[in-house]
C-alpha positions in Angstrom: -9.9 5.2 -0.5 -13.0 4.0 1.8 -11.7 0.4 2.5 -13.0 -1.5 5.4 -10.8 -3.7 7.6 -12.7 -6.8 6.0 -11.6 -5.8 2.6 -7.7 -5.7 3.9 -8.1 -8.9 5.7 -9.3 -10.6 2.5 -6.7 -9.2 0.4 -4.1 -10.3 3.0 -5.5 -13.6 3.0 -5.7 -13.9 -0.6 -9.6 -14.5 -0.7 -9.8 -11.2 -3.0 -7.7 -8.8 -4.4 -8.5 -5.0 -4.8 -9.9 -3.3 -8.1 -7.6 -2.0 -10.5 -7.9 1.5 -9.6 -6.9 0.8 -6.1 -4.0 -1.3 -6.9 -2.5 1.4 -9.2 -3.2 3.9 -6.3 -1.5 1.6 -4.0 1.4 1.1 -6.2 2.1 5.0 -6.8 1.7 5.7 -3.0 4.1 2.8 -2.2 6.4 3.7 -5.0 6.4 0.0 -6.5 5.1 -1.4 -9.6 1.7 -3.0 -10.0 3.4 -6.0 -11.1 5.1 -6.2 -7.6 1.7 -5.8 -5.8 0.0 -8.5 -8.1 2.8 -11.2 -8.1 2.0 -14.4 -6.1 5.6 -15.2 -5.5 7.2 -12.4 -3.0 10.8 -11.7 -3.2 12.1 -12.0 0.3 15.4 -10.4 1.5 17.3 -9.9 4.7 16.7 -6.9 6.4 20.2 -6.9 7.9 22.2 -7.6 5.0 24.8 -5.0 3.7 23.6 -3.0 0.9 20.3 -2.1 2.4 19.3 1.4 2.1 19.2 3.4 5.3 16.1 5.3 6.2 13.6 2.8 4.6 10.9 1.8 6.7 8.3 -1.0 6.2 4.7 -0.5 6.8 1.8 -2.7 6.9 -1.0 -2.6 4.3 -3.2 -1.1 7.1 -0.8 1.7 7.6 -0.5 2.4 3.9 -4.2 2.9 3.7 -4.6 5.1 6.8 -1.9 7.3 5.1 -4.0 7.4 2.0 -7.2 8.1 3.7 -5.3 11.0 5.7 -3.6 12.4 2.2 -7.4 12.5 0.8 -8.8 14.1 3.4 -6.2 16.8 3.5 -6.7 17.2 -0.4 -10.4 17.8 0.3 -9.8 20.4 2.9 -7.4 22.4 0.4 -9.6 22.2 -2.5 -12.4 23.7 -0.2 -10.2 26.5 0.6 
């Protein structure tokens, strides 16, 4: 996605937001709605509460972006043959 650390830092500190295309891609990869990514109020939950699905791992935005970059790189290799 060619995103700098500075951009991610601005997103995290709410100094800016990603463009619409990046929001859509991040929502698809994270399997959440764009509303979830854009809302100011974040629902909090107790990670130790009962009813939590096992096998769910929380990752940072930076980890998510690195995953996306790797997927794009692999896709480029596959299409080149």
